[in-house]
C-alpha positions as a printed Julia matrix, in Angstrom:
177×3 Matrix{Float64}:
 15.97  -21.35   -2.03
 15.7   -20.93    2.04
 18.68  -20.17    4.98
 19.79  -17.05    6.61
 19.27  -13.33    5.53
 23.24  -14.04    5.21
 23.27  -16.83    2.93
 20.36  -15.48    1.04
 22.41  -12.23    0.33
 25.59  -14.18   -0.84
 23.52  -15.92   -3.25
 21.78  -13.04   -4.43
 25.42  -11.12   -4.71
 27.03  -13.54   -6.78
 23.79  -14.03   -8.85
 23.41  -10.54   -9.75
 27.2   -10.12  -10.46
 26.91  -13.03  -12.96
 24.08  -10.86  -14.54
 26.6    -7.78  -14.97
 25.53   -5.88  -12.34
 28.22   -4.74  -10.08
 27.58   -4.89   -5.89
 30.08   -3.0    -3.89
 30.07   -2.97   -0.23
 30.68    0.34    1.29
 32.89    0.91    4.41
 30.46    3.13    6.14
 32.26    3.01    9.86
 32.9     7.14    9.83
 29.39    7.52    8.33
 26.43    5.72    8.26
 25.6     4.67    4.09
 22.28    2.51    3.53
 22.95    2.2    -0.32
 22.96    4.24   -3.83
 22.64    3.15   -6.89
 24.05    4.37  -10.59
 22.18    2.61  -13.24
 25.24   -0.83  -13.26
 26.1    -0.86   -9.72
 24.2    -1.06   -6.0
 25.98    0.09   -3.46
 25.53   -1.53    0.06
 26.85   -0.19    3.36
 28.91   -2.7     5.25
 27.26   -1.68    9.24
 24.01   -3.12    7.87
 22.58   -6.41    9.06
 22.27   -8.56    6.96
 18.37   -8.42    6.56
 18.8    -4.72    5.31
 21.48   -5.39    3.48
 19.46   -8.11    1.33
 16.45   -6.22    1.24
 18.42   -2.7    -0.35
 20.54   -4.65   -2.31
 17.33   -5.97   -4.23
 15.53   -3.08   -3.91
 18.48   -0.99   -5.91
 18.89   -3.39   -8.06
 15.36   -3.28   -8.89
 15.76    0.24   -9.89
 19.22   -0.24  -12.13
 16.5    -2.89  -14.27
 14.13    0.32  -14.24
 17.29    2.53  -15.36
 18.04    0.22  -18.03
 14.7     0.69  -20.0
 13.4     4.39  -19.03
 15.45    7.04  -19.2
 12.78    9.2   -16.82
 13.3     6.73  -14.02
 16.96    7.74  -14.25
 16.31   11.31  -14.25
 13.98   11.18  -11.14
 15.71    7.89   -9.56
 18.95   10.11   -9.45
 17.87   13.21   -7.65
 16.81   13.42   -3.76
 13.0    15.89   -3.95
 12.37   18.12   -1.18
  8.87   18.34   -1.28
  8.21   17.75   -4.83
  4.41   18.61   -6.38
  1.57   16.21   -6.3
  2.26   15.28   -9.77
  5.96   14.31   -9.36
  4.88   12.93   -6.15
  2.53   10.19   -7.84
  5.36   10.11  -10.18
  8.0     9.13   -7.75
  5.67    6.12   -5.51
  4.67    4.9    -9.22
  8.33    4.33   -9.71
  8.74    2.68   -6.04
  5.83    0.57   -6.47
  6.75   -0.76   -9.98
 10.44   -1.42   -8.63
  8.93   -3.28   -5.63
  7.24   -5.58   -8.47
 10.11   -5.73  -10.57
 12.39   -7.05   -7.17
  9.8    -9.62   -6.16
 10.3   -11.17   -9.9
 13.93  -11.09   -9.33
 14.06  -12.66   -6.29
 11.52  -14.92   -7.89
 14.12  -15.17  -10.92
 16.97  -15.94   -8.01
 15.19  -19.01   -6.62
 13.67  -17.01   -3.37
 10.13  -17.55   -3.45
  9.77  -17.31    0.39
 10.12  -14.0     1.31
  7.25  -12.09   -1.0
  6.22  -11.17    2.45
  8.56  -10.17    3.94
 10.02   -8.02    1.13
  6.63   -6.4     0.46
  5.75   -5.59    4.24
  9.32   -3.41    4.15
  8.47   -1.78    0.58
  4.97   -0.78    1.74
  6.9     0.77    4.8
  9.34    1.8     2.5
  6.35    3.6     0.16
  4.75    5.6     3.41
  8.06    6.34    4.28
  8.46    8.02    0.97
  4.91    9.71    0.87
  5.57   11.32    4.18
  8.7    12.35    3.35
  7.65   14.0     0.27
  4.79   15.85    1.48
  6.62   16.96    4.71
 10.03   16.44    4.04
 10.56   14.99    7.44
 12.39   11.79    8.14
 11.33    9.62   10.57
 12.13    5.72   11.32
 10.7     3.5     8.8
  9.64    1.18   11.85
  7.04    3.93   12.19
  5.49    2.9     9.29
  4.78   -0.26   10.01
  1.38   -1.62    9.16
 -0.7    -4.67   10.41
 -1.6    -5.94    6.87
 -0.41   -5.24    3.47
 -1.36   -4.82   -0.14
  0.74   -7.48   -2.57
  2.56   -5.41   -5.54
  1.39   -5.69   -9.19
  4.01   -8.69  -10.36
  5.92   -7.24  -13.03
  7.75   -9.32  -15.5
 12.25   -8.6   -14.51
 13.08   -6.34  -17.95
 15.13   -7.73  -20.49
 18.39   -6.23  -19.91
 21.61   -6.47  -22.54
 24.0    -4.58  -20.34
 23.57   -2.27  -17.62
 25.19    1.18  -17.9
 26.2     3.77  -15.44
 23.92    6.87  -15.74
 25.17    8.9   -13.03
 27.94    9.33  -10.21
 26.66    8.05   -7.1
 25.49   10.24   -4.79
 25.16    9.68   -1.22
 21.85   10.4    -0.05
 19.84    9.2    -2.41
 18.17    6.06   -0.53
 16.36    7.42    2.83
 15.14    5.5     4.98
């Protein structure tokens, strides 16, 4: 499927709902909000541009797939860590790498094949941002981590999920950009 980010977002939004995942648009007119997840739903800030909404929704949906099959991922994914130790940083980055691979598989499963490079670039920027944030505690702009070339993610099959279930209360701030 080709089209604008808005069109693709709307298609993916409907498809995720058909699969049993709730997608909630959060009014963030009073306080900036990117997104969050709870295992059964993704929450997306209403003021984001369509490109950022699409990336955030697919990225967080991939984490919900992870949480459905791995309790440890639900545990570490529901917390915000400030300067974790090296072992936990490696685990967190592996969690994010796998989510990116699942997200690309999810896009393909939704019939969206032309956004691999776009999604990979944003995900690699996000990984570099998180690596920096976990090591320093410093928040920077995602664009500060843009690279000219990026390595593709390992293909990760879309996990089979019978039912998504809520695992945690939504906590603003889990998603950091």
